[in-house]
C-alpha positions as CSV (number, residue, x, y, z in Angstrom):
1,M,-34.8,-127.3,-87.6
2,T,-34.3,-130.8,-86.5
3,L,-34.0,-132.3,-83.1
4,A,-30.3,-133.0,-83.9
5,G,-29.7,-129.4,-84.8
6,L,-31.4,-128.2,-81.5
7,L,-29.2,-130.6,-79.5
8,Q,-26.1,-129.4,-81.3
9,G,-27.0,-125.8,-80.3
10,V,-27.4,-126.9,-76.7
11,A,-24.1,-128.7,-76.9
12,V,-22.4,-125.5,-78.1
13,V,-23.9,-123.4,-75.3
14,L,-22.8,-126.0,-72.7
15,A,-19.3,-126.1,-74.2
16,L,-19.0,-122.2,-74.2
17,E,-20.2,-122.0,-70.6
18,G,-17.8,-124.7,-69.5
19,I,-14.9,-122.9,-71.2
20,A,-15.9,-119.7,-69.5
21,Y,-16.0,-121.3,-66.0
22,A,-12.7,-123.1,-66.7
23,L,-10.8,-120.1,-67.8
24,A,-12.3,-117.4,-65.5
25,P,-14.1,-118.8,-62.5
26,G,-13.7,-115.7,-60.5
27,L,-15.2,-113.5,-63.3
28,M,-18.1,-115.9,-63.7
29,R,-18.7,-115.8,-59.9
30,R,-18.7,-112.0,-59.9
31,G,-21.0,-111.9,-62.9
32,L,-23.5,-114.3,-61.2
33,A,-23.3,-112.1,-58.0
34,A,-24.1,-109.0,-60.1
35,M,-27.0,-110.8,-61.7
36,A,-28.4,-111.9,-58.3
37,A,-28.2,-108.2,-57.1
38,A,-29.8,-106.8,-60.3
39,P,-33.5,-105.8,-60.2
40,E,-36.0,-108.2,-61.7
41,D,-37.0,-105.8,-64.4
42,A,-33.5,-105.4,-65.7
43,L,-33.1,-109.2,-65.8
44,R,-36.4,-109.6,-67.5
45,I,-35.4,-107.1,-70.2
46,A,-32.0,-108.7,-70.7
47,G,-33.7,-112.1,-71.0
48,L,-36.2,-110.8,-73.6
49,V,-33.4,-109.2,-75.6
50,A,-31.3,-112.4,-75.5
51,A,-34.2,-114.6,-76.5
52,T,-35.2,-112.2,-79.3
53,L,-31.6,-112.2,-80.6
54,G,-31.3,-116.0,-80.3
55,I,-34.6,-116.6,-82.1
56,G,-33.6,-114.1,-84.8
57,L,-30.2,-115.7,-85.3
58,A,-31.7,-119.2,-85.4
59,W,-34.3,-118.0,-88.0
60,M,-31.6,-116.4,-90.1
61,L,-29.5,-119.5,-90.1
62,A,-32.4,-121.8,-90.9
63,A,-33.4,-119.7,-94.0
């Protein structure tokens, strides 16, 4: 993976988040409020699952 590829991935994430906030700001606000109210353990597990899926997908795409 090159630095350019990494930056392209970051750009895609920023674009998708921007689209989500532009199309459904109320839904995003409610989602953030729900995350703020969630227990730390649930957030930690969700973060680990997301990181694992992201690393696995990046690994599969690089192969």
